[in-house]
Backbone as numpy.savetxt, mean C-alpha at the origin, in Angstrom:
# Nx Ny Nz CAx CAy CAz Cx Cy Cz
-9.15 -3.00 -27.78 -8.85 -2.34 -26.82 -9.70 -0.71 -27.27
-10.39 -0.65 -25.98 -10.45 0.53 -25.26 -9.72 2.18 -25.20
-10.94 3.39 -25.21 -9.93 4.68 -25.15 -9.37 4.77 -24.34
-10.04 4.56 -23.50 -9.57 4.97 -22.12 -8.34 4.55 -22.18
-8.62 3.50 -22.37 -7.24 2.24 -21.58 -5.65 2.63 -23.17
-6.37 3.34 -23.83 -5.01 3.65 -25.00 -3.99 4.94 -24.20
-5.30 5.45 -24.23 -5.10 6.89 -23.07 -3.61 6.63 -21.95
-3.91 5.50 -21.49 -3.29 4.80 -20.43 -2.14 4.70 -20.48
-1.82 3.96 -21.29 -0.62 2.70 -21.71 0.94 4.15 -23.00
-0.82 4.87 -23.46 0.40 5.96 -24.01 1.80 6.77 -22.54
0.24 7.09 -21.26 1.13 7.62 -20.74 2.05 7.14 -20.24
1.52 5.53 -20.05 2.92 5.32 -19.82 4.42 4.64 -20.62
3.80 5.14 -21.20 5.06 4.87 -22.69 5.75 5.89 -22.53
4.90 7.70 -22.72 5.51 9.01 -22.04 6.24 8.96 -21.09
6.23 8.45 -20.43 6.79 8.54 -18.62 7.91 6.90 -19.34
8.32 6.29 -19.09 9.06 5.15 -19.18 10.25 6.47 -20.73
10.20 6.74 -22.01 10.73 7.33 -22.34 10.84 8.90 -21.55
10.90 10.20 -21.19 11.12 10.36 -21.57 12.46 10.97 -20.20
11.87 10.15 -19.11 12.41 9.52 -18.43 14.43 9.08 -17.76
14.57 7.44 -18.17 15.37 6.78 -18.01 16.40 7.56 -19.17
16.42 8.35 -19.62 18.19 8.88 -20.93 18.64 9.88 -19.26
17.86 10.70 -18.13 17.70 12.03 -17.45 18.31 10.84 -16.28
18.33 9.53 -15.58 18.91 9.14 -14.99 19.86 8.52 -14.96
19.64 8.51 -13.16 21.69 7.64 -13.59 21.49 6.18 -12.48
22.72 5.78 -13.24 22.50 4.14 -12.97 21.88 3.59 -12.29
20.86 2.89 -11.90 20.53 2.54 -10.46 19.30 3.17 -9.85
18.93 4.90 -10.15 17.49 5.14 -9.90 17.07 4.07 -9.68
15.97 4.62 -9.18 14.33 4.16 -8.30 14.53 2.89 -8.13
15.40 1.70 -7.51 15.70 0.70 -7.65 16.12 0.48 -5.79
15.30 -1.21 -5.43 15.86 -0.40 -3.39 17.12 -0.56 -4.13
17.94 -1.13 -2.93 19.65 -1.63 -3.38 19.79 -1.36 -1.62
20.49 -2.57 -1.00 20.91 -1.67 0.21 20.23 -1.82 1.34
20.47 -1.70 2.54 19.48 -2.22 3.74 18.36 -0.44 4.54
18.26 -0.59 5.34 16.87 0.61 5.86 17.22 1.25 6.13
19.17 1.36 5.77 18.84 3.18 5.93 19.98 3.69 5.27
19.56 2.96 3.50 19.84 3.88 2.65 18.99 3.76 2.60
16.96 3.14 2.39 15.68 3.52 1.62 14.87 3.99 2.57
14.57 3.84 3.70 14.29 4.53 4.87 14.59 4.80 6.01
13.31 6.11 6.98 14.44 6.66 7.67 12.86 6.66 8.79
13.26 6.71 10.55 12.10 6.30 11.59 11.66 7.75 11.24
10.20 7.74 11.57 9.68 9.03 10.99 8.51 8.68 12.59
8.39 8.60 13.32 8.24 8.23 15.52 8.05 6.67 15.76
8.74 7.35 17.44 8.23 5.58 17.85 9.82 5.87 18.32
10.78 6.38 18.59 11.81 5.98 18.51 11.79 7.52 20.19
11.29 8.16 20.87 11.47 8.61 22.04 10.36 8.32 23.40
10.06 8.28 23.82 11.69 8.57 25.07 11.55 8.06 25.06
13.40 6.96 25.34 14.75 6.88 25.45 13.86 6.38 27.02
13.98 5.41 27.38 14.69 3.98 27.52 14.05 2.92 26.13
12.43 3.75 26.45 11.35 2.37 25.87 11.09 3.31 24.49
12.36 2.23 23.31 12.32 2.78 21.87 11.72 1.25 21.52
10.87 2.07 20.54 9.63 1.62 19.95 9.63 0.78 17.90
11.48 1.98 17.80 11.97 1.26 16.24 12.96 0.47 16.75
14.07 -1.52 16.32 14.89 -1.07 16.70 14.88 -2.19 15.22
15.96 -2.00 14.69 17.22 -1.56 13.14 17.94 -3.10 13.73
18.19 -4.40 13.42 18.97 -5.36 13.91 18.92 -5.28 12.49
20.24 -6.82 12.62 20.92 -6.98 11.43 22.02 -6.25 10.50
21.92 -5.48 10.82 23.08 -4.75 9.78 21.57 -3.64 9.49
21.06 -3.33 9.96 19.37 -3.27 9.13 18.66 -4.11 8.32
18.34 -5.17 8.65 18.00 -5.86 7.28 17.00 -6.44 8.08
16.58 -5.76 9.50 15.65 -6.05 10.08 14.99 -4.99 10.75
13.38 -4.94 10.29 13.28 -4.04 11.25 11.82 -4.18 12.37
12.05 -4.37 13.87 10.80 -4.37 14.59 10.04 -2.90 15.04
8.60 -2.93 15.12 8.28 -2.42 15.07 6.36 -2.75 16.65
7.08 -1.30 17.54 5.61 -1.76 18.90 5.34 -0.81 19.00
4.16 -1.25 19.73 3.28 -0.18 19.80 3.20 -1.28 21.52
3.21 -0.01 22.67 2.55 0.05 23.31 1.63 0.30 23.76
1.36 1.52 25.06 0.20 2.34 25.59 1.33 4.02 26.03
2.63 3.67 25.30 2.39 4.90 25.08 2.60 5.86 23.62
3.01 4.19 22.43 2.77 4.66 21.44 3.21 3.91 20.09
3.21 4.08 19.68 3.30 3.25 18.15 3.85 3.81 17.92
4.83 3.32 16.86 6.38 3.69 15.58 6.00 4.01 14.02
6.54 3.56 13.33 6.23 3.75 11.86 7.46 4.21 11.49
8.34 3.70 10.17 9.35 3.79 9.67 8.95 4.46 7.66
9.19 5.88 6.65 9.35 6.12 5.57 9.96 6.37 5.62
9.35 5.75 3.33 11.27 6.27 2.29 11.76 7.47 2.70
13.27 8.19 2.06 13.48 8.47 1.65 13.22 9.56 1.00
12.72 8.74 0.06 12.16 9.49 -2.00 10.89 9.43 -1.79
10.73 9.67 -2.04 9.44 10.42 -3.54 9.32 9.42 -5.00
7.63 8.66 -5.17 7.35 8.01 -6.42 6.59 8.27 -7.11
6.64 8.00 -8.06 4.94 8.57 -9.09 4.90 7.06 -10.89
4.36 5.50 -9.62 4.36 5.03 -10.19 5.83 3.51 -10.06
5.16 2.20 -9.99 5.78 1.53 -9.19 5.72 -0.09 -8.69
6.69 -0.31 -8.35 6.86 -2.32 -8.24 6.76 -1.93 -6.41
6.10 -1.93 -5.31 7.26 -1.72 -4.67 6.29 -3.52 -3.85
7.19 -3.71 -3.12 7.15 -5.59 -2.32 7.72 -5.52 -0.39
6.35 -5.60 0.81 8.14 -5.60 1.25 7.05 -7.14 2.48
8.84 -8.09 2.78 8.55 -8.66 3.80 8.24 -8.80 4.75
6.47 -8.15 5.87 6.61 -8.55 7.12 6.10 -9.27 8.18
6.21 -9.52 8.79 5.60 -10.97 9.72 5.17 -10.40 11.33
3.32 -10.74 10.80 2.45 -9.24 11.70 2.57 -9.89 13.44
1.56 -9.37 14.54 2.53 -8.81 16.12 1.21 -11.02 15.54
1.66 -12.15 16.40 1.08 -12.75 16.75 0.08 -12.70 18.38
-0.55 -14.05 18.33 -1.28 -13.09 19.34 -2.65 -12.73 20.21
-2.74 -12.78 20.77 -4.02 -10.90 21.27 -3.56 -10.35 20.49
-3.55 -9.73 19.84 -2.82 -8.03 18.83 -4.40 -7.32 18.52
-5.49 -7.71 19.38 -7.26 -7.18 19.25 -6.62 -5.60 19.08
-7.38 -4.67 18.04 -7.63 -3.81 18.36 -5.79 -2.89 17.50
-5.53 -4.16 17.41 -4.11 -3.42 16.91 -3.68 -2.90 15.46
-3.57 -2.25 14.03 -3.17 -1.54 12.87 -1.98 -1.74 13.04
-1.23 -3.03 12.13 0.25 -3.26 11.69 -0.36 -2.31 9.75
0.86 -1.75 8.77 -0.36 -1.11 7.87 1.96 -1.53 7.30
1.34 -1.78 5.55 2.60 -1.01 4.36 1.57 0.02 3.42
1.81 0.66 2.98 1.31 1.65 2.69 1.81 2.70 1.65
1.67 2.81 0.38 1.93 5.03 -0.16 1.66 6.02 0.31
1.48 6.73 0.58 0.68 7.78 0.62 1.63 9.56 -0.14
0.51 10.01 0.03 0.98 11.72 -1.16 1.15 12.44 0.55
-0.02 12.40 1.02 -0.09 13.00 2.84 1.39 13.96 2.46
1.28 14.73 3.56 1.96 15.80 4.11 0.64 16.94 5.35
1.24 16.13 6.32 0.68 16.85 7.73 0.26 18.06 7.59
0.90 18.24 7.17 1.80 20.24 6.97 0.54 21.14 6.09
0.36 20.34 5.34 -0.17 20.42 3.95 -1.41 21.37 4.00
-2.58 22.69 3.28 -3.63 22.65 4.15 -4.89 22.40 2.69
-6.04 21.33 3.17 -6.79 20.97 3.17 -6.41 19.67 3.00
-7.01 18.70 2.08 -7.04 16.86 2.47 -7.13 16.43 0.84
-6.58 16.37 0.04 -6.86 15.80 -1.47 -5.76 14.95 -2.29
-5.12 14.09 -0.41 -4.21 13.53 -1.13 -4.30 12.00 -1.95
-3.05 11.35 -2.46 -3.38 10.51 -2.58 -2.45 9.45 -1.50
-3.21 7.86 -1.98 -3.20 6.87 -1.10 -3.36 5.70 -1.29
-2.48 4.41 -0.93 -2.28 2.97 -1.29 -2.03 2.22 -0.23
-2.42 1.29 -0.06 -2.66 0.99 1.70 -3.08 -0.81 1.91
-2.46 -1.39 2.40 -2.08 -2.60 3.03 -1.97 -2.00 4.25
-3.42 -2.80 4.79 -3.89 -2.45 6.30 -4.28 -4.09 7.00
-3.27 -4.18 8.06 -3.83 -5.29 8.41 -4.35 -5.17 10.11
-5.81 -6.25 10.42 -5.92 -5.24 11.76 -5.70 -6.73 12.60
-5.88 -6.85 14.03 -5.42 -7.25 14.69 -6.71 -8.62 15.18
-6.67 -9.47 16.29 -7.49 -10.33 16.05 -7.99 -10.90 17.70
-8.42 -11.05 18.01 -7.98 -12.00 20.18 -7.06 -12.96 19.01
-6.55 -14.01 19.82 -5.78 -14.90 19.99 -6.48 -15.88 19.04
-6.16 -16.29 18.40 -6.81 -18.24 18.02 -7.77 -17.54 16.02
-7.54 -16.46 16.10 -8.96 -16.03 14.96 -8.30 -15.30 14.29
-7.84 -15.40 13.18 -7.83 -15.14 11.32 -7.46 -13.45 11.48
-6.28 -13.03 10.85 -6.08 -11.48 10.29 -7.21 -11.34 9.71
-7.04 -9.96 9.10 -8.18 -9.14 8.59 -6.89 -8.73 7.74
-6.96 -8.33 6.54 -7.15 -7.68 5.07 -7.11 -7.19 4.77
-7.03 -5.68 4.94 -7.82 -4.60 4.36 -6.99 -3.44 3.33
-7.08 -3.50 2.38 -6.95 -3.32 1.43 -7.81 -1.51 0.67
-6.44 -0.05 0.55 -7.82 0.68 0.58 -7.12 1.25 -0.98
-8.29 3.04 -0.92 -7.18 3.58 -2.22 -8.19 4.75 -1.93
-7.38 5.82 -2.14 -6.92 7.15 -1.80 -7.06 8.45 -3.00
-7.58 8.90 -3.69 -7.41 9.18 -4.89 -8.22 10.75 -5.08
-6.98 11.36 -4.54 -7.54 13.09 -4.89 -8.21 12.89 -3.59
-8.44 12.69 -2.66 -8.19 12.64 -0.67 -10.33 11.82 -1.14
-10.08 11.14 -2.02 -11.92 10.74 -1.83 -10.83 8.57 -1.78
-11.24 7.93 -0.40 -10.53 7.20 -0.14 -13.01 6.47 0.58
-12.44 5.63 0.88 -14.27 4.96 1.57 -13.68 3.39 0.83
-12.96 3.05 -0.42 -13.01 1.51 -1.60 -12.18 0.62 -0.25
-12.46 0.63 1.18 -11.87 -0.78 1.82 -12.72 -1.38 1.22
-11.74 -2.74 1.33 -12.15 -4.38 0.75 -11.29 -5.14 1.92
-11.75 -6.47 2.67 -11.70 -6.42 3.98 -11.31 -8.76 3.23
-10.31 -9.08 3.86 -10.53 -10.59 3.20 -9.82 -11.53 4.81
-9.98 -12.36 4.68 -9.32 -13.35 5.48 -7.32 -13.80 4.66
-6.33 -14.84 5.73 -5.43 -14.66 3.79 -5.56 -16.42 4.05
-4.66 -16.80 3.56 -5.09 -18.16 3.41 -3.94 -19.76 4.37
-2.50 -18.33 5.54 -2.25 -18.54 6.18 -1.85 -17.83 6.92
-1.88 -18.33 7.97 -1.21 -17.74 9.89 -0.92 -16.54 8.69
-0.23 -15.41 8.78 0.84 -14.02 8.29 1.45 -14.15 9.71
1.55 -14.24 11.03 2.32 -14.14 12.07 3.77 -15.31 12.68
3.21 -16.54 11.81 4.26 -17.35 12.37 6.15 -17.42 11.21
5.65 -16.89 9.79 6.52 -16.72 9.42 6.20 -15.47 8.38
7.27 -14.67 7.83 7.32 -13.98 6.57 6.81 -13.94 5.62
5.85 -12.88 5.36 4.81 -13.21 3.69 5.65 -12.02 2.60
5.00 -12.07 1.26 6.02 -10.61 1.44 3.99 -10.36 0.17
4.13 -8.38 0.43 3.21 -8.32 0.19 3.15 -6.82 -1.05
3.46 -6.66 -1.81 3.00 -6.39 -2.95 2.33 -5.38 -3.54
2.70 -3.71 -3.35 1.41 -3.37 -3.70 1.78 -2.34 -6.31
1.21 -2.89 -6.58 1.88 -2.31 -7.95 0.84 -1.69 -8.50
1.75 -0.29 -8.71 1.45 0.77 -8.44 1.38 1.29 -10.44
1.03 1.08 -11.54 1.16 2.14 -12.82 -0.34 3.69 -13.88
0.37 3.97 -14.57 -0.57 4.62 -15.21 -2.80 3.42 -15.19
-2.58 2.82 -16.01 -2.82 1.48 -16.49 -3.87 1.07 -14.46
-2.88 0.68 -13.04 -4.09 -0.05 -12.94 -2.96 -0.14 -11.42
-4.10 -0.28 -10.95 -2.65 -0.28 -9.07 -3.71 -2.44 -8.75
-2.38 -2.71 -8.68 -2.33 -4.89 -8.65 -2.01 -4.62 -7.06
-2.46 -5.18 -6.35 -2.44 -6.22 -5.00 -2.15 -7.72 -4.88
-0.91 -7.73 -4.10 -0.82 -9.01 -4.51 -0.13 -9.56 -2.98
-0.08 -10.35 -2.58 -0.33 -11.47 -1.85 0.95 -12.74 -2.20
2.22 -12.61 -1.50 3.12 -13.76 -1.93 3.00 -13.71 -3.74
3.50 -12.77 -4.19 3.08 -12.69 -5.78 1.74 -13.44 -6.52
0.44 -13.71 -5.58 -0.56 -13.66 -5.70 -1.78 -12.19 -6.37
-1.95 -12.52 -6.92 -2.67 -10.72 -7.01 -4.22 -11.17 -6.34
-4.02 -10.43 -5.55 -5.76 -10.47 -4.74 -6.99 -9.37 -4.81
-6.10 -8.30 -5.31 -7.62 -7.13 -5.99 -6.39 -6.28 -7.44
-7.23 -5.32 -8.02 -7.40 -4.27 -8.33 -8.16 -3.35 -9.04
-7.27 -1.93 -8.75 -7.88 -1.22 -8.81 -7.92 -0.27 -10.38
-8.73 -0.32 -11.69 -8.53 -0.37 -13.31 -8.45 1.58 -12.53
-8.14 2.15 -13.76 -7.78 3.47 -14.24 -9.17 3.79 -14.49
-9.58 4.75 -14.17 -11.02 5.15 -15.02 -11.80 6.66 -14.44
-10.35 7.72 -14.87 -10.07 8.94 -14.91 -10.72 9.59 -16.23
-10.81 8.27 -17.34 -11.11 9.07 -18.50 -12.88 9.17 -18.94
-13.56 8.01 -17.97 -14.90 7.87 -18.04 -15.19 8.94 -16.27
-14.16 9.95 -15.33 -14.38 10.12 -14.73 -14.01 9.53 -12.59
-13.70 8.66 -13.24 -13.39 7.96 -11.31 -12.62 9.01 -11.10
-11.92 9.63 -10.70 -10.01 10.39 -10.13 -9.41 9.09 -9.74
-7.28 9.27 -10.27 -7.09 8.22 -10.47 -5.35 8.02 -9.97
-5.28 7.82 -9.19 -3.60 7.97 -8.77 -2.34 8.47 -10.02
-1.77 9.31 -10.73 -1.79 9.63 -11.94 -0.83 11.37 -11.40
-1.14 11.84 -10.41 -0.59 13.15 -10.45 0.55 14.02 -9.03
0.01 12.76 -7.95 0.96 13.09 -6.94 2.00 12.22 -6.22
3.12 12.20 -6.64 4.08 10.92 -5.73 3.58 10.59 -5.00
4.51 9.71 -4.26 3.66 9.06 -2.71 5.20 8.68 -2.19
5.57 7.96 -1.14 6.25 7.88 0.37 6.09 6.43 0.28
6.91 5.59 0.72 6.39 4.26 1.23 6.20 4.60 2.45
5.00 4.02 3.41 5.36 3.83 5.16 5.69 2.98 5.23
5.90 2.51 6.75 5.21 1.87 7.52 5.16 0.96 9.35
4.38 1.02 9.80 3.78 1.55 11.36 2.68 0.11 11.34
2.67 0.97 13.67 1.86 0.04 13.79 1.12 0.98 14.57
-0.88 0.92 15.27 -1.08 1.77 16.03 -1.75 1.23 16.06
-2.53 1.91 17.62 -3.42 1.71 18.13 -4.92 2.10 17.11
-5.59 1.16 16.70 -7.24 1.37 16.35 -8.01 0.76 16.67
-8.83 0.64 17.98 -9.40 0.10 18.77 -11.16 0.52 18.59
-11.20 1.23 18.29 -11.65 2.37 18.00 -12.56 1.64 16.77
-12.24 1.14 15.85 -12.79 1.11 14.67 -12.71 -1.28 14.01
-11.22 -1.20 14.45 -9.95 -2.29 14.29 -10.54 -3.99 14.14
-11.44 -4.22 15.00 -11.97 -5.83 15.68 -12.59 -5.54 16.18
-14.00 -5.90 14.58 -14.84 -6.28 14.90 -15.59 -5.15 16.03
-15.26 -3.37 14.63 -15.99 -2.88 14.05 -15.88 -1.53 15.61
-15.07 -2.09 16.74 -13.81 -1.41 17.72 -14.82 -2.27 18.76
-15.17 -2.94 18.94 -15.94 -4.17 20.34 -14.69 -4.24 20.63
-14.19 -4.81 20.04 -12.71 -5.29 21.23 -11.65 -5.12 21.05
-11.02 -4.06 21.92 -10.41 -2.72 22.67 -9.47 -3.73 23.11
-7.87 -3.30 22.79 -6.55 -3.05 23.27 -6.28 -4.19 24.58
-6.13 -5.18 24.93 -6.15 -5.95 26.24 -4.13 -5.85 25.87
-4.04 -4.12 26.79 -2.58 -3.41 26.99 -1.51 -4.63 28.04
-2.65 -6.05 28.80 -1.40 -7.16 29.77 -0.80 -8.21 28.16
-1.38 -7.76 27.70 -0.39 -8.63 25.92 0.90 -8.04 25.51
0.52 -6.21 25.92 1.91 -5.21 25.50 3.66 -6.03 25.91
3.75 -5.61 25.25 4.30 -4.73 23.51 4.20 -5.48 22.71
3.51 -5.02 21.70 2.73 -5.70 20.40 4.34 -5.17 19.40
4.69 -6.76 18.22 5.80 -6.51 17.80 5.37 -7.01 16.52
5.37 -5.69 15.70 5.44 -6.95 13.92 6.58 -6.14 12.72
7.67 -7.76 12.27 8.88 -7.26 12.13 8.61 -7.01 9.96
9.32 -6.70 10.38 9.60 -6.06 8.98 11.50 -7.26 8.14
11.10 -7.67 6.71 11.59 -7.61 5.95 13.14 -7.03 5.55
13.35 -7.93 4.45 13.00 -7.56 2.89 12.48 -6.81 2.54
12.77 -5.80 1.44 12.13 -4.34 0.18 12.73 -4.38 -0.13
11.13 -4.66 -1.22 12.20 -5.13 -3.16 11.49 -3.63 -3.44
11.92 -2.70 -4.41 11.36 -2.22 -5.60 11.76 -0.99 -7.24
11.13 -1.80 -7.61 11.14 -0.34 -8.18 10.07 0.69 -9.71
11.38 2.18 -9.00 9.79 3.11 -9.31 10.83 3.66 -10.00
9.41 4.94 -10.41 9.74 5.95 -10.79 10.54 7.40 -9.63
11.16 7.69 -9.66 12.44 8.57 -8.03 11.23 10.23 -8.57
10.64 11.10 -7.89 10.20 12.34 -8.23 11.21 13.24 -7.74
11.64 13.92 -7.78 12.41 15.17 -7.75 12.08 16.47 -7.49
10.35 15.84 -6.39 9.72 17.30 -6.73 8.40 16.80 -5.69
9.34 16.14 -4.53 9.10 15.84 -2.98 7.01 14.86 -3.33
6.49 15.91 -2.99 5.62 14.34 -2.83 4.66 15.20 -4.03
5.51 15.97 -4.54 3.85 16.85 -5.89 3.32 17.85 -6.09
2.87 17.87 -6.86 1.70 19.15 -7.38 0.85 18.14 -7.50
0.02 18.56 -6.04 -2.15 18.58 -6.44 -2.66 18.90 -7.75
-2.14 19.89 -8.52 -2.40 20.02 -9.63 -1.07 19.47 -10.97
-0.77 19.57 -10.75 -0.23 18.57 -12.01 1.15 17.70 -11.52
1.01 16.22 -12.77 2.49 15.48 -12.27 3.10 16.40 -11.78
4.73 15.40 -10.56 5.78 16.20 -10.39 7.22 16.98 -11.51
7.25 17.47 -11.47 8.03 18.38 -12.40 8.99 17.76 -12.56
9.72 16.54 -11.27 11.42 16.12 -12.86 11.14 14.79 -12.37
11.44 13.42 -12.68 11.78 12.15 -12.09 11.85 12.03 -13.10
12.52 10.08 -12.27 13.00 9.23 -13.56 12.79 7.87 -13.28
13.51 6.85 -13.84 12.57 5.85 -13.23 14.03 5.59 -13.79
13.70 4.05 -13.14 14.81 2.86 -13.39 14.90 1.75 -14.62
15.76 1.68 -15.30 16.26 0.71 -16.71 15.07 -0.46 -16.50
14.42 -1.27 -15.32 13.18 -2.18 -16.05 11.89 -0.76 -16.13
11.84 -0.36 -15.58 10.37 0.31 -15.64 9.48 -0.39 -16.81
10.36 -1.03 -17.33 9.07 -0.86 -18.72 8.53 -2.39 -18.26
9.49 -3.16 -17.37 9.15 -4.38 -17.03 7.69 -4.57 -15.94
6.94 -2.75 -15.88 5.91 -3.53 -14.79 4.87 -1.44 -15.49
5.75 -1.16 -15.93 4.84 -0.02 -16.16 3.12 -0.35 -17.14
3.84 -1.04 -18.09 2.04 -0.94 -18.42 1.44 -2.09 -18.24
2.15 -2.74 -17.31 1.31 -3.68 -16.73 0.62 -4.39 -16.86
-0.32 -5.15 -16.76 -1.83 -5.15 -16.55 -2.61 -6.91 -16.06
-3.59 -7.58 -15.46 -3.54 -8.54 -14.59 -4.34 -9.68 -16.61
-3.74 -10.50 -16.61 -3.77 -11.17 -17.76 -4.89 -11.83 -17.10
-5.41 -13.28 -17.92 -6.42 -14.69 -17.97 -5.67 -15.52 -16.31
-4.55 -15.33 -15.68 -3.84 -15.99 -15.09 -4.68 -15.33 -13.37
-3.81 -14.02 -14.29 -3.95 -13.41 -12.62 -5.75 -12.05 -12.59
-6.37 -12.77 -13.33 -7.41 -12.46 -13.44 -8.53 -13.42 -12.69
-7.86 -14.72 -13.27 -8.54 -15.75 -12.01 -7.88 -15.54 -10.97
-6.76 -15.68 -10.34 -6.33 -15.47 -8.75 -7.43 -14.54 -8.66
-7.11 -13.05 -8.59 -7.90 -12.37 -7.64 -9.63 -12.77 -7.71
-10.04 -13.25 -8.96 -11.63 -13.95 -8.23 -11.25 -14.32 -7.20
-10.71 -15.67 -7.73 -10.67 -17.06 -6.58 -10.54 -15.92 -4.75
-9.12 -15.21 -4.30 -9.17 -14.79 -3.14 -10.43 -13.57 -2.88
-11.21 -13.13 -3.90 -12.43 -12.35 -3.91 -13.51 -13.72 -3.82
-13.93 -14.85 -4.15 -14.01 -15.31 -3.68 -14.71 -16.45 -2.62
-13.53 -16.73 -2.29 -12.51 -18.31 -1.28 -12.88 -17.00 0.31
-12.44 -16.26 0.12 -11.34 -15.23 1.40 -12.25 -13.31 1.79
-12.85 -13.24 0.79 -13.14 -11.53 0.75 -14.60 -11.59 2.00
-14.29 -11.06 2.84 -15.91 -10.55 4.04 -15.84 -9.36 3.95
-15.41 -7.78 3.39 -16.43 -7.29 3.17 -15.63 -6.33 1.39
-17.07 -6.18 1.11 -16.73 -5.02 -0.21 -17.23 -3.73 -0.50
-15.70 -2.83 -0.40 -16.93 -1.46 -0.99 -17.47 -1.53 -1.96
-17.97 -1.73 -2.99 -18.86 -1.53 -3.56 -20.46 -2.64 -3.39
-20.52 -3.79 -2.27 -21.51 -3.88 -1.72 -21.86 -2.69 -1.17
-21.60 -1.28 -0.51 -22.21 -0.75 -0.17 -21.88 -0.81 1.32
-21.56 -1.05 1.83 -21.72 -1.96 3.84 -22.28 -0.50 4.24
-21.59 0.67 3.41 -22.33 2.34 4.40 -23.10 2.83 3.41
-23.66 2.18 3.21 -25.19 3.01 2.00 -24.77 4.45 2.05
-23.65 4.66 1.28 -23.46 5.77 0.95 -23.66 5.92 -1.30
-24.09 4.84 -1.80 -24.27 4.25 -2.97 -22.88 4.17 -3.61
-23.12 3.46 -4.36 -22.40 3.10 -5.20 -21.53 2.93 -6.43
-20.45 3.69 -5.59 -19.42 3.83 -6.52 -19.04 3.24 -8.41
-19.17 4.33 -8.99 -18.59 4.51 -10.23 -18.63 3.59 -11.10
-16.46 3.28 -10.25 -16.27 1.83 -10.50 -16.70 0.59 -11.09
-16.59 0.11 -9.87 -17.68 -1.00 -9.29 -18.29 -1.85 -10.33
-19.22 -0.65 -11.23 -19.67 -1.20 -12.54 -18.86 -1.40 -13.88
-18.24 -0.95 -13.99 -17.62 -0.62 -14.59 -16.45 -1.68 -14.76
-16.01 -1.51 -14.06 -14.83 -2.83 -13.50 -15.81 -4.46 -14.22
-17.14 -4.83 -13.50 -18.21 -5.44 -14.24 -18.30 -5.71 -15.04
-18.80 -4.60 -15.66 -18.60 -4.39 -17.17 -17.50 -4.87 -17.98
-16.59 -4.62 -17.37 -15.35 -4.49 -17.63 -14.45 -7.22 -18.05
-14.96 -7.20 -16.67 -14.63 -8.80 -16.63 -16.61 -9.17 -17.28
-17.12 -8.83 -18.36 -18.10 -9.19 -18.45 -18.22 -9.58 -20.13
-16.93 -8.61 -20.92 -16.87 -8.50 -21.30 -15.93 -9.87 -22.24
């Protein structure tokens, strides 16, 4: 086992050990409905043009984009490591130019500078009849540019599907309906920044991205098809809750606590089946990978590290 991996696994053990004793029962585990877990961030004004609708006692939320604005909600708590699953049904029909998201971020719009961490699921709309593009991305200490784009093996507008972010000291694993489709490993010991110091909140949004989202911005939103509605269903999480807001960019949050089942995901990595699933998703559905340097910015160091690790 490599030294960096030993360090990361030791960090995971410390997180679990230091937190469990101080946690109230149920801390860090999602329970209840929308009102227990989230607050509306934007999109409720002006009335009566409301763009966030909470229905069925908070078990379903719809976000609407129209020519006035998009909409979004965020979690009440901030987290340092966890497993987060959101059930989503995307905008049907001609959704070109729209962006629907489920992501975690430490970004505070009121803070100076931009050294934030972020983990993204972004779904880029399409002209009716064309496949949706799923874009994943990772920002570590303000450095992003790690986009991967893939098609899905189903129509994400016909029914709800589960999108999961597993974030622990070892790696970040993106999964769709339980199938791992991407992994971003911790190479911090080799000089690649990792997401381990800043707590993040869960966000869900829909917004106008027609300057870039569909065919590089060549296909714009057709407002004749508005309003564009995305639906969010069941949300589930098990995560370490920060008591220090979004944390400190210079170190870990001063206090946080983990749920009793944190040990089930805190040190989880892809096994052989997971590695094969990621390879299948990559070989069959991926259409763009930042490691292939589509912007001519140079090949990031972690791409070669992952390649070497896969060859061992």
